C-alpha positions as CSV (number, residue, x, y, z in Angstrom):
1,M,-19.8,25.4,25.6
2,N,-23.2,24.6,24.1
3,N,-24.7,21.2,24.0
4,E,-24.0,20.6,20.3
5,Q,-20.3,21.2,20.8
6,Y,-20.4,19.0,23.9
7,K,-22.1,16.2,22.0
8,A,-19.6,16.5,19.0
9,I,-16.7,16.2,21.4
10,V,-18.2,13.2,23.1
11,Y,-18.9,11.4,19.8
12,K,-15.4,12.1,18.7
13,K,-13.9,10.6,21.8
14,L,-16.1,7.5,21.5
15,W,-14.8,6.6,18.1
16,F,-14.1,3.0,19.0
17,I,-17.6,1.9,20.1
18,N,-19.9,0.0,17.8
19,K,-23.2,1.0,16.4
20,K,-25.2,-0.3,19.4
21,G,-22.9,1.6,21.8
22,K,-23.3,4.8,19.7
23,N,-27.1,4.5,19.9
24,R,-26.9,4.1,23.7
25,A,-24.6,7.2,23.9
26,H,-27.0,9.1,21.7
27,E,-30.0,8.1,23.9
28,K,-28.1,9.0,27.0
29,L,-27.0,12.4,25.7
30,N,-30.5,13.2,24.5
31,S,-32.4,11.8,27.5
32,T,-30.6,13.9,30.1
33,D,-31.8,17.4,30.6
34,Q,-30.2,19.6,28.0
35,E,-29.1,22.2,30.6
36,L,-27.5,19.6,32.8
37,L,-25.0,18.0,30.5
38,Y,-22.2,20.3,31.2
39,E,-23.3,20.9,34.8
40,K,-23.7,17.2,35.6
41,Y,-20.5,15.8,34.0
42,G,-18.3,18.8,33.5
43,K,-15.9,18.1,30.8
44,P,-16.8,15.8,27.9
45,S,-13.9,13.4,29.0
46,K,-15.7,12.8,32.3
47,F,-18.9,11.9,30.5
48,V,-16.9,9.6,28.1
49,N,-15.2,7.8,31.1
50,H,-18.5,7.4,32.9
51,F,-20.2,6.1,29.8
52,V,-17.4,3.6,28.9
53,E,-17.3,2.3,32.4
54,N,-21.0,2.0,33.0
55,E,-22.4,1.1,29.5
56,I,-19.6,-0.9,27.9
57,I,-17.3,-2.4,30.5
58,D,-19.9,-3.3,33.1
59,K,-22.1,-5.0,30.6
60,A,-19.3,-7.1,29.1
61,A,-18.6,-10.6,30.1
62,P,-15.3,-11.2,32.1
63,P,-12.5,-12.1,29.7
64,S,-10.7,-15.4,29.7
65,S,-7.1,-15.8,30.5
66,L,-5.9,-15.7,26.9
67,Y,-8.2,-12.8,26.0
68,K,-5.5,-10.1,26.2
69,I,-2.9,-12.1,24.2
70,I,-5.4,-12.9,21.5
71,T,-6.5,-9.3,21.4
72,L,-3.0,-7.9,21.1
73,G,-2.2,-10.6,18.4
74,G,-5.3,-9.7,16.5
75,L,-4.5,-6.0,16.7
76,L,-0.9,-6.6,15.4
77,F,-1.9,-9.0,12.7
78,G,-4.9,-6.9,11.6
79,N,-2.8,-3.7,11.3
80,V,0.0,-5.5,9.5
81,L,-2.5,-7.0,7.0
82,M,-4.2,-3.6,6.4
83,A,-0.8,-1.9,6.0
84,G,0.1,-4.5,3.4
85,I,-3.2,-3.8,1.6
86,L,-2.4,0.0,1.7
87,I,1.1,-0.5,0.4
88,T,-0.2,-2.8,-2.4
89,A,-2.8,-0.2,-3.4
90,T,-0.2,2.6,-3.4
91,L,2.2,0.5,-5.5
92,L,-0.6,-0.4,-8.0
93,I,-1.6,3.3,-8.3
94,L,2.0,4.4,-8.7
95,G,2.7,1.6,-11.1
96,T,0.1,2.7,-13.6
97,F,2.4,5.6,-14.6
98,T,5.1,3.3,-15.9
99,L,2.9,1.4,-18.2
100,Y,3.5,3.8,-21.1
101,F,7.1,2.7,-21.2
102,T,6.4,-1.1,-21.5
103,K,3.0,-1.4,-23.3
104,S,1.4,0.0,-26.4
105,M,-0.8,3.0,-25.9
106,S,-4.2,1.3,-26.2
107,E,-3.1,-1.6,-23.9
108,A,-1.6,0.8,-21.4
109,L,-4.8,2.9,-21.1
110,T,-6.9,-0.2,-20.4
111,L,-4.4,-1.6,-17.9
112,Q,-4.0,1.9,-16.3
113,L,-7.8,2.2,-15.8
114,L,-7.9,-1.4,-14.4
115,Y,-5.0,-0.8,-12.0
116,L,-6.4,2.5,-10.8
117,V,-9.8,1.0,-10.0
118,I,-8.3,-1.9,-8.2
119,G,-5.8,0.4,-6.4
120,L,-8.6,2.8,-5.3
121,V,-10.7,-0.1,-4.0
122,L,-7.8,-1.6,-2.1
123,L,-7.0,1.9,-0.7
124,F,-10.5,2.3,0.6
125,I,-10.5,-1.3,2.0
126,G,-7.2,-0.6,3.8
127,Y,-8.3,2.7,5.2
128,K,-11.6,1.5,6.5
129,G,-10.1,-1.8,7.6
130,I,-7.5,0.0,9.8
131,K,-10.3,2.0,11.4
132,W,-12.5,-1.0,12.0
133,I,-9.7,-3.2,13.4
134,N,-8.4,-0.5,15.7
135,A,-11.9,0.3,17.0
136,Y,-12.7,-3.4,17.6
137,F,-9.5,-4.3,19.4
138,T,-9.3,-1.0,21.4
139,R,-12.7,-1.8,22.8
140,R,-11.5,-5.3,23.7
141,L,-8.3,-4.0,25.3
142,L,-10.3,-1.5,27.4
143,I,-12.5,-4.4,28.7
144,A,-9.5,-6.6,29.4
145,R,-7.6,-3.8,31.2
146,R,-10.6,-2.9,33.4
147,F,-11.2,-6.4,34.4
148,K,-7.5,-6.9,35.2
149,D,-7.7,-3.8,37.5
150,I,-10.7,-5.3,39.3
151,T,-9.4,-8.8,39.9
């Protein structure tokens, strides 16, 4: 496995970290000797576990007692909200095809264009929102789990 493949696998496994964490991972991957990546860490999963433990969890503040409950609630509420946005967008896009039965042709074309644009914007917001929410709360759950194991 060459270093580019190794880095691609590492970046794919670190999908949940924020921009600052990705910059630290990029620095760490590029600062180590290019020949030693695979020899030092072995599999990319080992590097990811080492990076998450040393760079993210050790630098995080200890969570409060309600941290895990709030995190799980936020994950649930955020995903339900984003699923609702995705369903609304899908219904708006699919609903545009029935306008020809209820409206005149010129009015139906205008409404169809409007509904398609709104539906596509909501679809994009829902898709990106699910990714952001899951990344943020996954990181918080990893921190809460690790501190629970320590205490």
